[in-house]
Each structure stands twice: as C-alpha cells, then as structure tokens.
C-alpha positions as CSV (number, residue, x, y, z in Angstrom):
1,M,224.5,32.6,-43.8
2,K,223.6,28.7,-43.3
3,I,220.1,27.8,-44.7
4,K,218.3,24.6,-43.1
5,L,215.5,23.4,-45.3
6,L,213.1,21.7,-42.6
7,L,209.9,20.9,-44.5
8,L,207.7,21.9,-47.5
9,I,204.6,23.9,-47.3
10,F,202.1,22.6,-49.9
11,I,199.5,25.4,-50.4
12,G,196.3,23.4,-51.3
13,T,194.3,25.1,-53.9
14,H,190.7,24.1,-54.5
15,Y,190.3,23.4,-58.2
16,V,187.0,24.2,-59.7
17,H,186.0,22.7,-62.8
18,A,182.9,23.8,-64.6
19,N,180.0,21.5,-64.3
20,D,176.3,21.5,-64.0
21,F,176.2,21.0,-60.2
22,K,177.1,24.3,-58.6
23,F,176.4,24.1,-54.9
24,G,173.2,25.7,-53.8
25,K,171.7,25.9,-57.4
26,V,169.2,23.0,-58.5
27,S,166.9,22.9,-61.3
28,K,163.2,22.2,-61.4
29,E,163.7,19.3,-63.6
30,E,165.8,17.7,-60.6
31,L,163.1,18.4,-58.1
32,S,160.2,17.4,-60.3
33,E,161.6,13.8,-61.3
34,K,159.6,11.3,-59.9
35,Q,161.6,8.2,-60.3
36,H,165.1,7.3,-61.4
37,P,165.3,7.1,-65.2
38,T,166.9,3.5,-65.3
39,E,166.2,2.0,-61.7
40,S,162.6,2.8,-61.4
41,D,162.6,1.0,-57.8
42,A,165.3,3.3,-56.5
43,S,164.4,5.1,-53.2
44,A,167.0,7.8,-53.8
45,A,170.1,8.6,-56.0
46,I,173.3,10.5,-55.6
47,L,173.0,13.1,-58.5
48,Y,176.4,14.2,-57.9
49,K,179.3,13.4,-55.8
50,K,182.5,15.4,-56.0
51,E,185.7,14.9,-53.9
52,R,189.0,17.0,-54.0
53,V,192.0,15.7,-52.1
54,F,195.1,17.5,-51.6
55,Y,198.0,17.9,-49.2
56,N,198.8,20.7,-46.8
57,Y,201.6,21.2,-44.6
58,D,201.8,23.4,-41.4
59,Y,205.2,24.2,-39.7
60,E,203.9,23.4,-36.4
61,Q,201.4,20.3,-37.3
62,G,203.1,18.8,-40.1
63,W,201.6,17.2,-42.9
64,A,197.7,16.8,-43.4
65,V,195.3,15.5,-46.0
66,I,192.5,17.7,-46.9
67,K,189.3,16.3,-48.4
68,E,186.5,18.4,-49.7
69,A,183.3,17.0,-50.6
70,H,179.9,17.7,-52.3
71,Y,176.9,15.6,-52.4
72,R,173.7,16.2,-54.2
73,I,170.9,13.6,-53.4
74,K,167.5,13.0,-54.7
75,I,164.6,11.6,-52.5
76,Y,162.2,9.7,-54.5
77,N,160.0,7.9,-51.7
78,K,159.6,7.3,-48.0
79,E,162.3,4.6,-48.0
80,G,164.6,7.2,-49.4
81,L,164.2,9.3,-46.5
82,D,167.1,7.6,-44.7
83,W,169.6,9.6,-46.9
84,A,168.6,12.6,-45.0
85,T,171.5,12.0,-42.8
86,L,174.7,11.9,-44.3
87,Q,177.5,10.1,-42.1
88,V,181.2,10.8,-42.1
89,P,183.6,8.6,-40.3
90,L,186.5,10.5,-38.4
91,Y,189.6,8.5,-37.5
92,I,191.5,9.0,-34.4
93,S,195.4,8.4,-34.1
94,R,197.2,8.3,-30.8
95,S,198.3,12.1,-31.0
96,D,195.5,13.7,-33.2
97,E,192.3,13.1,-34.9
98,E,190.6,14.0,-38.0
99,K,188.3,17.0,-38.0
100,I,185.3,18.0,-40.0
101,S,184.4,21.6,-40.8
102,S,183.0,24.0,-43.4
103,I,179.7,22.1,-43.3
104,K,176.9,23.6,-45.6
105,G,173.7,22.5,-46.7
106,F,170.4,23.1,-48.3
107,T,167.4,21.1,-48.5
108,F,165.3,22.1,-51.8
109,N,161.5,21.5,-52.4
110,M,158.8,22.6,-54.8
111,A,156.0,24.7,-53.4
112,D,153.4,26.2,-55.6
113,G,155.5,25.7,-58.6
114,K,158.4,27.5,-57.0
115,I,161.8,26.2,-55.7
116,V,162.0,26.8,-51.9
117,S,165.2,26.0,-49.8
118,E,165.9,25.3,-46.0
119,K,169.3,25.9,-44.8
120,L,171.0,23.3,-42.6
121,K,171.4,24.7,-39.0
122,K,174.0,23.8,-36.4
123,D,171.5,21.5,-34.6
124,G,171.4,19.3,-37.7
125,V,175.3,18.6,-37.2
126,F,176.1,16.0,-34.5
127,I,179.6,14.5,-33.7
128,E,179.7,11.5,-31.5
129,K,182.5,9.2,-30.4
130,I,182.0,5.6,-31.6
131,N,185.1,4.1,-29.9
132,K,188.7,5.2,-28.9
133,Y,189.6,4.8,-32.6
134,R,186.7,6.6,-34.4
135,N,184.2,9.5,-34.3
136,K,181.4,10.0,-36.4
137,A,179.9,13.2,-38.0
138,S,176.2,12.9,-38.8
139,I,174.8,15.6,-41.0
140,T,171.0,15.7,-40.8
141,M,169.2,17.9,-43.3
142,P,165.9,19.7,-42.5
143,E,162.7,19.6,-44.2
144,V,163.4,16.3,-46.0
145,K,160.3,15.0,-47.9
146,E,159.6,12.9,-51.1
147,G,160.8,14.7,-54.0
148,S,163.5,16.8,-52.0
149,V,166.8,17.5,-53.5
150,L,169.8,17.8,-50.9
151,D,173.0,19.8,-51.3
152,I,175.8,19.2,-48.7
153,E,179.4,20.2,-48.6
154,F,182.0,19.7,-45.9
155,R,185.7,19.7,-45.4
156,V,187.7,17.1,-43.6
157,S,191.2,17.7,-42.5
158,S,193.4,14.4,-41.6
159,P,196.6,14.4,-39.7
160,L,196.9,10.6,-41.1
161,Y,198.7,11.8,-44.0
162,W,199.6,8.1,-44.7
163,H,196.1,6.8,-44.8
164,M,193.1,7.4,-47.1
165,D,189.7,5.7,-47.0
166,D,188.6,4.0,-50.0
167,F,187.1,6.3,-52.7
168,K,183.6,4.8,-53.4
169,F,181.8,5.0,-56.4
170,Q,178.9,2.5,-56.0
171,Y,176.2,2.6,-53.3
172,A,172.8,1.0,-52.6
173,I,171.4,3.6,-54.6
174,P,172.3,4.8,-58.3
175,V,174.8,7.5,-58.8
176,K,174.5,9.8,-61.8
177,K,178.0,11.4,-61.7
178,V,181.2,11.2,-59.6
179,D,184.0,13.7,-60.0
180,L,187.1,12.8,-58.0
181,R,190.5,14.4,-58.0
182,L,193.5,14.0,-55.9
183,D,196.5,16.1,-56.1
184,I,199.4,14.3,-54.3
185,P,203.2,15.8,-53.9
186,E,206.0,13.7,-55.5
187,Y,207.3,13.1,-51.9
188,F,204.3,10.6,-51.5
189,V,204.1,7.4,-53.4
190,F,200.9,5.6,-53.6
191,K,200.0,2.0,-54.8
192,R,196.4,2.1,-56.6
193,H,194.1,-1.0,-56.1
194,S,190.7,-1.2,-57.9
195,K,187.7,-3.0,-56.1
196,G,184.5,-4.3,-57.2
197,F,183.0,-5.3,-60.7
198,Y,182.1,-2.3,-62.1
199,P,184.9,-0.7,-64.3
200,I,186.3,2.5,-63.1
201,K,188.9,4.4,-65.4
202,L,191.5,6.3,-63.4
203,N,193.3,9.1,-65.3
204,E,196.8,10.1,-64.3
205,S,198.9,13.1,-65.2
206,R,201.8,15.0,-63.9
207,K,201.5,18.9,-63.1
208,S,204.5,21.2,-62.2
209,R,204.1,23.5,-59.3
210,S,205.8,26.2,-57.4
211,I,205.2,26.3,-53.7
212,T,206.3,28.6,-50.9
213,V,209.0,26.9,-48.7
214,S,209.3,27.8,-45.0
215,Y,212.8,27.5,-43.6
216,R,215.0,28.8,-40.7
217,S,217.8,30.9,-41.2
218,E,220.6,30.9,-38.7
219,D,223.0,34.1,-38.9
220,D,226.3,34.2,-37.4
221,Q,226.8,37.5,-35.8
222,S,230.8,37.5,-35.9
223,G,231.3,35.9,-32.4
224,R,228.1,37.2,-31.0
225,S,225.0,34.9,-30.4
226,I,223.5,33.0,-33.3
227,K,220.3,34.8,-34.5
228,T,217.4,32.6,-35.9
229,S,214.8,33.8,-38.1
230,R,212.0,32.4,-40.4
231,K,212.1,32.9,-44.0
232,N,210.3,32.0,-47.3
233,G,211.6,30.5,-50.3
234,A,210.2,28.9,-53.5
235,L,210.7,25.4,-54.9
236,E,209.6,23.8,-58.0
237,F,208.4,20.4,-57.8
238,Y,205.6,18.3,-59.5
239,E,202.3,16.7,-58.2
240,N,200.8,13.5,-59.4
241,V,197.2,14.1,-60.2
242,Y,194.5,11.3,-60.3
243,E,191.1,11.9,-61.6
244,V,187.9,9.9,-62.1
245,N,184.9,11.2,-63.9
246,A,182.3,8.5,-63.9
247,N,178.6,8.6,-65.0
248,D,175.7,6.5,-64.5
249,L,176.7,3.9,-62.0
250,P,174.4,1.3,-61.1
251,S,173.1,0.6,-57.6
252,L,174.8,-2.2,-55.6
253,K,172.1,-4.0,-54.0
254,E,172.8,-6.4,-51.2
255,E,170.9,-9.6,-50.6
256,M,171.4,-12.7,-48.4
257,Y,174.5,-14.6,-48.0
258,T,176.9,-11.6,-48.7
259,N,180.1,-11.4,-46.9
260,N,180.8,-7.5,-46.8
261,I,179.3,-5.6,-49.5
262,D,182.2,-3.2,-49.3
263,N,184.3,-6.0,-50.7
264,Y,182.5,-5.7,-54.0
265,R,181.6,-2.0,-54.3
266,A,183.3,-0.1,-57.0
267,A,186.1,1.7,-55.4
268,I,189.6,2.6,-55.6
269,K,192.2,2.2,-52.7
270,F,195.3,4.4,-52.4
271,E,197.8,2.8,-50.3
272,L,201.2,4.6,-49.3
273,A,204.0,2.9,-50.8
274,S,207.0,4.8,-50.0
275,T,208.2,8.7,-49.1
276,Q,211.1,10.5,-50.3
277,F,211.4,14.0,-48.7
278,P,214.0,16.6,-49.6
279,N,217.2,15.8,-47.6
280,R,215.6,12.8,-45.8
281,P,216.1,9.1,-46.8
282,Y,213.7,7.0,-48.9
283,K,211.4,5.0,-46.9
284,N,209.5,2.1,-48.4
285,Y,206.3,0.9,-46.8
286,S,205.8,-1.9,-49.3
287,L,205.6,-5.3,-47.8
288,S,204.5,-8.8,-48.7
289,W,202.0,-10.8,-46.6
290,E,205.2,-12.4,-44.9
291,G,206.5,-9.1,-44.3
292,V,203.2,-7.7,-42.9
293,A,203.0,-10.6,-40.5
294,K,206.6,-10.2,-39.3
295,S,206.2,-6.5,-38.8
296,I,203.1,-7.0,-36.7
297,Y,204.8,-9.6,-34.7
298,E,207.9,-7.2,-34.0
299,F,205.5,-4.6,-32.6
300,D,206.2,-3.9,-28.8
301,N,202.7,-4.4,-28.0
302,F,202.3,-7.7,-29.9
303,G,205.4,-10.0,-29.9
304,S,206.8,-8.7,-26.4
305,E,203.6,-9.4,-24.8
306,L,203.8,-13.0,-25.7
307,K,207.0,-13.4,-23.6
308,K,205.3,-12.3,-20.5
309,T,204.3,-15.1,-18.4
310,S,204.7,-14.3,-14.6
311,Y,201.4,-13.0,-14.1
312,F,199.5,-16.3,-15.0
313,E,201.9,-19.0,-14.2
314,E,200.4,-19.9,-10.8
315,D,196.9,-20.0,-12.3
316,V,197.9,-22.3,-15.3
317,D,199.9,-24.6,-13.1
318,N,196.8,-25.1,-11.1
319,V,194.5,-25.9,-14.1
320,I,196.8,-28.2,-15.9
321,V,198.4,-30.1,-13.0
322,A,198.9,-33.9,-13.6
323,Q,197.5,-33.3,-17.2
324,T,199.8,-34.9,-20.0
325,E,197.6,-34.8,-23.1
326,D,198.3,-31.6,-25.0
327,M,194.5,-31.1,-26.2
328,E,193.4,-31.5,-22.6
329,K,195.9,-28.8,-21.4
330,A,194.7,-26.6,-24.2
331,N,190.9,-27.1,-23.3
332,L,191.7,-26.2,-19.5
333,I,193.6,-23.2,-20.4
334,F,190.9,-22.1,-22.9
335,E,188.3,-22.4,-20.3
336,L,190.5,-20.5,-17.7
337,V,190.9,-17.5,-20.1
338,K,187.1,-17.6,-21.1
339,S,186.1,-17.7,-17.4
340,K,188.6,-14.9,-16.4
341,M,188.4,-12.5,-19.3
342,T,185.5,-10.2,-20.6
343,W,186.1,-8.9,-24.1
344,D,185.7,-5.0,-24.0
345,K,184.2,-5.3,-27.8
346,Y,187.4,-3.6,-29.4
347,N,189.2,-5.2,-32.2
348,G,192.7,-4.8,-33.2
349,V,195.9,-6.9,-33.4
350,T,197.9,-5.0,-30.9
351,C,197.3,-4.5,-27.0
352,S,196.7,-1.3,-25.2
353,S,199.4,0.7,-23.7
354,D,198.7,-0.7,-20.4
355,G,199.6,-4.3,-21.7
356,I,198.2,-7.7,-21.2
357,K,199.2,-7.9,-17.3
358,K,196.8,-5.3,-16.4
359,A,194.2,-6.7,-18.6
360,Y,194.3,-9.9,-16.8
361,K,194.3,-8.3,-13.4
362,E,191.2,-6.4,-14.3
363,G,189.5,-9.2,-16.1
364,S,188.9,-7.2,-19.3
365,G,190.7,-6.5,-22.5
366,N,190.5,-6.3,-26.2
367,V,190.7,-9.1,-28.7
368,A,194.6,-9.0,-28.9
369,E,195.1,-8.8,-25.2
370,I,192.8,-11.9,-24.5
371,N,194.1,-14.1,-27.4
372,L,197.7,-13.3,-27.1
373,M,197.4,-14.2,-23.5
374,L,195.8,-17.3,-24.2
375,T,198.7,-18.0,-26.8
376,A,201.3,-17.4,-24.2
377,M,199.6,-19.6,-21.7
378,F,199.6,-22.4,-24.4
379,R,203.3,-21.8,-25.2
380,Y,204.0,-21.8,-21.2
381,A,202.2,-25.2,-21.0
382,G,204.5,-26.8,-23.7
383,L,202.1,-26.5,-26.6
384,K,203.1,-25.4,-30.1
385,A,201.0,-22.1,-30.2
386,N,201.2,-19.1,-32.4
387,P,198.9,-16.2,-33.0
388,V,196.8,-16.0,-36.1
389,L,196.2,-12.6,-37.8
390,V,192.6,-12.2,-39.1
391,S,190.7,-9.5,-41.0
392,T,187.1,-9.6,-39.7
393,R,184.3,-9.8,-42.1
394,S,183.2,-6.3,-41.2
395,N,186.8,-5.2,-42.1
396,G,186.8,-6.8,-45.4
397,I,188.9,-9.0,-47.4
398,P,192.4,-7.9,-47.5
399,L,193.3,-7.8,-51.2
400,F,196.8,-6.6,-50.9
401,P,199.6,-6.5,-48.2
402,T,199.2,-3.9,-45.6
403,T,199.1,-3.9,-41.7
404,D,195.7,-2.3,-42.1
405,G,194.4,-5.7,-43.6
406,F,194.4,-7.3,-40.2
407,N,192.3,-6.1,-37.4
408,Y,191.9,-9.3,-35.2
409,V,193.8,-12.0,-33.9
410,V,193.2,-15.7,-32.6
411,S,195.3,-18.4,-31.3
412,G,196.4,-21.5,-33.2
413,V,197.8,-24.8,-31.7
414,E,199.6,-26.8,-34.3
415,V,198.9,-30.6,-33.7
416,M,200.2,-33.2,-36.2
417,N,199.5,-31.6,-39.7
418,D,196.6,-29.5,-38.5
419,V,196.1,-26.2,-36.6
420,I,193.3,-26.0,-34.1
421,L,191.9,-22.5,-33.7
422,F,190.8,-20.9,-30.4
423,D,189.1,-17.5,-29.7
424,A,188.6,-16.8,-26.0
425,T,186.5,-13.5,-26.6
426,E,183.3,-15.2,-26.3
427,K,182.0,-17.5,-23.6
428,N,180.3,-20.0,-26.0
429,T,183.3,-20.6,-28.2
430,Y,185.1,-23.8,-28.3
431,P,188.2,-25.3,-30.3
432,D,187.9,-24.8,-33.9
433,V,184.7,-22.9,-33.6
434,L,185.2,-19.2,-34.0
435,P,182.6,-16.3,-34.0
436,N,181.2,-15.8,-37.5
437,R,183.0,-12.3,-37.6
438,A,186.2,-14.1,-37.8
439,L,185.4,-16.5,-40.5
440,N,186.6,-14.3,-43.3
441,W,188.5,-16.6,-45.8
442,M,192.2,-16.6,-44.9
443,G,194.2,-15.6,-41.8
444,R,198.0,-15.8,-41.4
445,L,199.7,-17.8,-38.6
446,V,202.9,-16.0,-37.3
447,R,205.6,-17.8,-35.6
448,K,208.4,-16.8,-33.1
449,D,211.1,-16.8,-35.8
450,G,209.1,-14.5,-38.1
451,S,208.0,-17.1,-40.7
452,S,204.3,-17.3,-41.3
453,S,201.8,-19.4,-43.2
454,Q,198.5,-19.0,-44.7
455,I,195.4,-20.6,-42.7
456,D,192.0,-21.2,-43.9
457,L,189.6,-19.8,-41.4
458,I,186.5,-21.5,-43.0
459,P,185.6,-24.8,-40.9
460,K,185.8,-28.1,-42.7
461,E,183.2,-29.7,-40.7
462,P,179.6,-28.6,-41.5
463,S,177.6,-26.9,-38.8
464,K,174.3,-29.1,-38.6
465,E,170.6,-28.2,-37.7
466,L,168.5,-31.4,-37.2
467,H,164.9,-31.2,-36.8
468,Y,162.8,-34.2,-35.1
469,M,158.8,-33.9,-35.0
470,N,156.1,-36.1,-34.0
471,A,152.8,-34.5,-34.8
472,K,149.2,-35.2,-35.1
473,I,147.0,-33.6,-37.6
474,N,143.5,-32.8,-36.0
475,I,140.1,-32.6,-37.7
476,D,139.7,-29.1,-37.2
477,G,143.0,-28.5,-39.1
478,S,145.2,-27.7,-36.2
479,V,148.5,-29.5,-35.4
480,E,149.8,-30.6,-32.0
481,G,153.0,-32.3,-31.4
482,R,156.5,-32.2,-30.1
483,T,159.9,-31.0,-31.6
484,R,163.3,-31.7,-30.9
485,T,165.9,-29.6,-32.6
486,Q,169.8,-29.8,-32.3
487,Y,172.4,-27.5,-33.3
488,S,176.3,-28.2,-33.8
489,N,179.5,-26.2,-34.3
490,Q,178.7,-22.5,-35.7
491,L,174.9,-22.9,-35.2
492,A,175.2,-23.8,-31.7
493,L,177.5,-21.1,-30.9
494,S,175.0,-18.7,-32.3
495,F,172.1,-20.4,-30.6
496,R,173.8,-20.3,-27.2
497,D,174.7,-16.6,-27.8
498,V,170.9,-16.1,-28.5
499,L,169.9,-17.9,-25.2
500,D,172.5,-15.8,-23.1
501,N,171.3,-12.6,-24.4
502,T,167.5,-13.2,-24.2
503,E,165.1,-13.8,-21.3
504,E,163.7,-17.3,-21.6
505,E,160.0,-15.6,-21.9
506,T,161.1,-13.1,-24.4
507,Y,162.8,-15.9,-26.5
508,L,159.6,-18.2,-26.3
509,E,157.4,-15.2,-27.4
510,E,159.7,-14.7,-30.4
511,L,159.7,-18.3,-31.3
512,E,156.1,-18.4,-31.3
513,N,155.8,-15.4,-33.5
514,N,158.3,-16.6,-36.0
515,Y,156.2,-19.7,-36.6
516,G,153.0,-17.6,-36.7
517,E,151.2,-17.5,-33.5
518,M,152.2,-21.0,-32.2
519,E,151.5,-22.1,-28.6
520,I,154.5,-23.6,-27.1
521,S,154.8,-25.5,-23.8
522,S,157.2,-27.9,-22.0
523,F,160.3,-26.0,-23.4
524,D,163.6,-27.6,-22.4
525,I,167.2,-26.9,-23.2
526,K,169.9,-29.5,-22.9
527,N,173.8,-29.2,-23.3
528,K,173.8,-25.4,-22.8
529,D,177.2,-25.2,-21.3
530,E,178.6,-28.7,-22.6
531,F,180.3,-27.2,-25.7
532,S,181.6,-30.6,-26.9
533,K,178.0,-31.7,-27.5
534,P,175.0,-30.3,-29.7
535,V,172.7,-27.9,-27.7
536,I,169.3,-29.6,-27.9
537,E,165.9,-27.7,-27.7
538,T,162.6,-29.5,-27.0
539,C,159.2,-28.3,-26.8
540,S,155.5,-29.2,-27.1
541,F,153.4,-27.1,-29.5
542,V,149.9,-26.5,-30.8
543,K,149.3,-24.5,-34.0
544,E,146.0,-23.8,-35.6
545,N,145.2,-23.2,-39.5
546,Q,147.7,-25.7,-40.8
547,C,145.3,-27.3,-43.2
548,E,142.9,-26.3,-45.9
549,F,139.4,-27.9,-46.5
550,L,137.9,-28.3,-49.9
551,G,134.7,-30.3,-49.9
552,E,135.5,-33.6,-48.0
553,K,139.3,-33.1,-48.7
554,I,142.2,-31.9,-46.4
555,Y,145.0,-30.4,-47.9
556,F,148.5,-29.5,-46.0
557,R,152.1,-29.1,-46.5
558,P,154.0,-32.0,-45.1
559,M,156.7,-30.0,-43.5
560,L,154.0,-27.9,-41.9
561,F,155.4,-24.6,-40.5
562,L,159.0,-25.9,-41.1
563,A,158.6,-25.4,-44.7
564,Q,160.7,-22.8,-46.4
565,T,158.4,-20.5,-48.5
566,D,160.8,-17.9,-49.5
567,N,163.7,-17.9,-52.2
568,P,166.6,-15.8,-50.7
569,F,167.9,-15.0,-54.0
570,K,165.8,-12.5,-55.9
571,M,168.0,-10.5,-58.0
572,D,168.2,-11.0,-61.9
573,K,171.9,-10.9,-61.8
574,R,174.5,-11.0,-59.0
575,E,178.1,-10.1,-59.8
576,Y,179.6,-11.0,-56.3
577,P,180.0,-14.3,-54.6
578,I,177.5,-16.2,-52.4
579,D,179.0,-16.6,-48.9
580,F,177.3,-18.9,-46.5
581,T,180.1,-18.3,-44.0
582,F,180.6,-22.0,-43.2
583,P,179.5,-25.5,-44.5
584,R,176.1,-26.3,-43.1
585,Q,173.7,-29.0,-43.2
586,K,169.8,-28.9,-42.3
587,K,167.9,-32.0,-41.8
588,Y,164.2,-32.6,-40.9
589,M,162.6,-36.0,-39.8
590,I,158.7,-35.6,-39.4
591,N,156.2,-38.2,-38.4
592,L,152.6,-37.1,-38.9
593,S,149.4,-39.0,-37.7
594,I,146.4,-38.3,-40.0
595,P,142.8,-37.7,-38.4
596,E,140.6,-41.0,-38.0
597,G,138.2,-41.3,-40.7
598,Y,140.5,-40.0,-43.5
599,Q,142.8,-41.8,-45.9
600,I,145.9,-40.6,-47.8
601,E,144.8,-39.8,-51.5
602,S,148.1,-38.3,-52.8
603,L,151.7,-37.5,-51.6
604,P,154.2,-35.0,-53.3
605,E,156.7,-36.8,-55.3
606,N,160.4,-37.6,-54.0
607,A,162.9,-35.3,-55.5
608,I,166.6,-34.9,-55.5
609,V,168.6,-31.5,-56.6
610,Q,172.3,-31.9,-56.9
611,L,174.7,-29.1,-57.3
612,P,177.5,-29.4,-59.6
613,E,180.7,-30.9,-58.4
614,Q,178.8,-32.3,-55.5
615,A,178.9,-28.9,-53.8
616,G,175.3,-29.4,-52.3
617,I,172.1,-31.3,-52.5
618,F,168.4,-31.2,-51.7
619,K,166.7,-34.4,-50.9
620,F,162.9,-34.8,-50.4
621,K,161.5,-38.1,-49.5
622,I,158.0,-38.9,-48.2
623,V,156.4,-42.4,-47.6
624,S,153.1,-43.4,-45.8
625,Q,151.9,-46.4,-44.0
626,E,148.1,-46.7,-43.0
627,N,147.6,-43.5,-41.2
628,Q,151.3,-42.3,-40.8
629,I,153.2,-40.1,-43.1
630,R,157.1,-40.0,-42.7
631,V,159.0,-37.2,-44.4
632,S,162.7,-36.8,-44.5
633,V,164.3,-33.7,-45.9
634,L,167.9,-32.8,-46.3
635,T,169.7,-29.4,-47.4
636,E,173.4,-29.4,-47.4
637,F,176.1,-27.1,-48.8
638,K,179.6,-28.7,-48.4
639,T,181.5,-25.4,-49.4
640,A,180.7,-21.9,-47.6
641,L,181.8,-19.9,-50.7
642,F,180.3,-20.0,-54.2
643,P,181.5,-17.8,-57.1
644,A,179.2,-15.4,-58.8
645,N,178.8,-17.7,-61.8
646,Y,176.9,-20.1,-59.5
647,Y,174.0,-17.5,-58.7
648,D,171.7,-18.8,-61.3
649,I,172.3,-22.3,-60.2
650,L,171.7,-21.6,-56.5
651,K,168.7,-19.6,-57.5
652,E,167.2,-22.5,-59.4
653,Y,168.1,-24.8,-56.5
654,Y,166.2,-22.6,-54.0
655,K,163.4,-22.3,-56.4
656,N,163.0,-26.1,-56.5
657,L,163.4,-26.4,-52.9
658,V,160.5,-23.8,-52.1
659,L,158.2,-25.4,-54.9
660,K,158.8,-28.9,-53.4
661,Q,158.2,-27.8,-49.8
662,S,155.0,-26.1,-50.9
663,E,153.5,-29.0,-52.4
664,K,150.4,-30.5,-50.5
665,V,149.4,-33.8,-49.1
666,V,145.9,-34.7,-49.8
667,L,143.6,-36.6,-47.4
668,S,139.9,-37.9,-48.4
669,K,137.3,-38.9,-46.0
670,I,136.8,-42.6,-45.8
C-alpha cells in the first residue's frame, strides 16, 4: 500500500473563555448607564469586542481563515446612533471571495423597568459590491435609540489564507474590553507588527494538537487496476497561539491635518513571512523594500506592459515631431495621455488582465494602466523614465516591506539630479503636482535593472494662496469692493477640480454662503486650463454687517470676512503627527477706505509668530495713511509634516493667529 499525504485538515475549534459578556445576555447596569465613566463626551462605546481566528482546511477548497466576532456596543446619545450599523469588509481574490455567515444580533432597551430585546432580521443585513476587489456587509440593528445596547455576532470565512486585516483595538469611541485569540498552525509563520501609540501586549504560547489527516490510498490489485480510496489518519503538530486581553482603551479622536487615522490606531498587523507544509519545500515571503519593488516590476502585468509600444508609436511620433527638449517632449506626451485616457477610479500597481493596449483603445483604465502607459511613452521618446510605486493616503503608510504596502503608481522622469513626477489620472495635474491622495511621505522608483530608490513625494515648492482686496467701509457698516485670489501648485489643482465638478451658479452660491450671505457679482476665472500659471479668481462683492457701532465709534476686523476665527487644534493632547499634506503659504494684501467723517482712532499692533527651526511663520502688519488702511498678513508652513511633540506649539501658533485676526480697528467720528 502506498500512502500519499496530500494536505492537512485543521478542524477549527471555537474556544470559549468564561467572561461577563455572554452573547444575548446584557445587564440593567449596562442599559442604565447614561455616559461613559471616563469619557463623558463619548457618543457610544464598545463594551466588548471578541475575535477568534483559526485555520480550516477543506479537501476540495484548500485552506481558509475563519474569523468569529462578537461586538457589544452601548449608545449614549443621538450622535452615537451611527454605530447602529456595523460594516464588515469582504475581500475578493481572482478566484474566490470572503463570505460572511452566522449573523446574529439583538438590540436591548429598557421599558417600564424591564429589559426588552429586538432580534436582528434578515432585512437588516445588506451585502453590496464596492468594486471588483471588495464587497461590504452592513449589519443594521433594529429599534436603536439613546441608551440601547447592541449585541452582534458574525463569522467570516476567507480563502485568502495568506492575508489578515489589521486587528484594531482603538476606535473613535472608547473600548471597555478586547479579547483576541489567533490559533495558527506551525505551517504558517507570520511576522507581527504593532501600530499606534497605545501599548498593546501580545501574549504568545504554543499548543500541541492532534488533527485528522485526509489522504488518498492507492491499492495495487496485483496486476489489476489501481484502486484509489480516501482514508483518514491522525497527525500530531503544534499551533502558535496569540492572545490580546486589553481593557479600557481610550478613544482615538481625529481632527484636522491628520493623514490617515488608521496609521495611528492601536492595532497589530500579521504578515505572512513563510510557509512550510509537510513534504513541500520551504517558501519565504519576506522581502526588503528593494525586493518588493523588484518583485512588483517582474509581474507580467507590470514590467512586461512597459515593453509594449506598437499601440501608441504613431500618436507619440505625431505630438513630439521636431521637438528636441526633453521636458517639452515630456509635457506633450503627458497632455496626450491626459486627453486620451479617463481614470476608472481603480487603484492598484498592476494592469487588468486585458492589458494596457485595450485600455488605450477604449480610452479608460486603472491607475497602473494609465501611468505605466505614460512611462512607456516617455521611454519611447528617449526620456529616462521609470514607474514610482506609491501607497495612497487612504492605504496608509507602509511600515514594513510587503507588496500590499503599495497600491498606486506614478511616473518619474530623471532629469539631472532630480526626478519629476507625473500622474495622468486627472486632467488638472501637471509636472510635479500630484493629486493629494498620492502625497503620502515616500514612494519607490523602480528601474529596468531591478534597482530602486526612495523618492520623497512631498513637494518642495510651497503651494500658495494669495488674496488681494480693495474695499470700502460704508457708513451703514457694510463693505463693498473687489477681490483677486490666485492659487498655485496643489491648491490650484484642488481649485480647478472644484470648478470642473461644480456648476458656476452652484459654486457662487456656496462661495456666498461660506462668507456669510455675501453678494457676489462680476465673477471671472483666468488660467483655468493653463496649468503652468496660477489660476486666478476675481469678483466684486457687497457684504453687510461687517462693523459694530458703539456711540459714535465704528469697530471692525481689518481682515473683514477673510479673518480666521477658529483654531483647528482643540485636543488637550495629540499623540500622532500633524500632516498639512504639502508646504503652504497664504498671503493677504488688503486696502480699506474708511467712511467720510471718520478718523482712525486705533489699530491692532503688528505681530510676528515664528515656529522653531524656521518651520513656519505668522506675520501681521497694519499701517494707515489719512483715510486708508493697508493690511498685510502672511501664514506659512515650510514643511508638510510635524511630529506630535509640535502639537502644543502649533496649537499656540493658531491661538495667537486667531486672536490677532480678531482684533478690531476703531474709527471715531470727526
């Protein structure tokens, strides 16, 4: 008898630990609690989150990862009602997809001093297709109101045995207790990476186990036919067990100028490092960043696509004819691709199975198809061009080498000792001005020979917003005048995108509302499609109630409605960086005429606030001459990223800025 061991069956066992959070059993104390004991402003809280993860094996389907989850959520007020719907991502591979099952839920409330429950019904579960890579299950609980407690259980089966989502421990609301356990057969070796600033202890142990083995027996019938039959055996092996038991985790609040809050959320990432199956060779998945870049370049739907040129040669030849300057060629090819191609909104570093040629013919493609096509055209024209791998801001900052760390690609043209970056997915981009989604710290340029180098994605040149205003203060307290605002670089890109996606009438209504019922006329835009120039917006305006009257005196802010009145930083403490996305400068030049019969009694004092290491500055200067007031204001950040220990400094910076811009000019009657 010849026994061939094919694969192992791991019978997943649902481990049950004694705890106070038995599904379907809530207490009056939980229901009667009016606010969170340590965060009184919390709109809701996760009282309990349990996840059990284990491996299963099916003879026909192969390995699968099973996750069983239990959430208990307390709703404190109306703002917390958003937590009545729990959303579960479900990923799709080329041949299979994750599936959710065993969904159960109860909403508990108090009525006449008694606990009443409402069971989750089928119409409360909805699965929708987000894109070709992901589905989403939405579990909406019934009869949720202020004071409710929700109990939800579900099970996700994933054929993507090599992939696990981050195990998250922090949310926008506080978490009372987390109970996580993973049981991983010795055949899978995972690296563990911690994220966030709140310390999480991961306990590791090893557990022996005997499992049932399925194998095929081939019996030689002494010259007759070979008979094959399925038999079972037993195999002793061990599992690596990983556990987290954490209590009283604070909420992770997000405020302005945050990159991707998931970068800073307390979490643990499991990354498959290697596999070693019985009677199979050892396979190592661990890579350096250079290895990741080279691995991606060698994909058939990446590097091979860069070699194809026949489909575009005639078009490129026509646009660069008689051109000798490299940057002129690059700009013409860039405009060709932008005008020809429409981005289908899919990210990714590889082309679809149909390839670039079909995308070019149809005029639509994903980000890889568009920007690899652009790179191939640059190379055809004799430019030193290479793809640059990027992780978008929504994808997070890749903290360790893995092919999942990159989900976007742009094109880089090496000129002298610099690399000019191009992204043709949007009509309003231009050389070295990428969409904000791609400005995520560092990318990696990959060359034909497999070498690679790190590329700083953050622009060195600041984006500028310049405001010029000539206005007259009227005797009734209204103001009328004309403004001219110009935007450059990233700010120009964003402004052009807004103009493209908004009807002019709607845009003007929104602009008037943003400045508080202002009346705008004579509106004009210049350089909308001349990307090498700043885009300029001019308009005439009238705005009432800009002054206060006290006796025979008039009070008004010298920056009028352009003054910043709110500090974006409100937290007592912030443990994650401040990310302005790109260096920026905002400048105001304002000329004001005061009403006849009045004189200037007092002006705010001039002021300068300088950040350490000349990282930023705020300047306020005001002068007067006869019946004219001239105001010059500058705010500037020379770097895009500040570490968390700058938070108090930046908070104080904005505090001084708001106070200074709120100070009043005083006019007195002559």
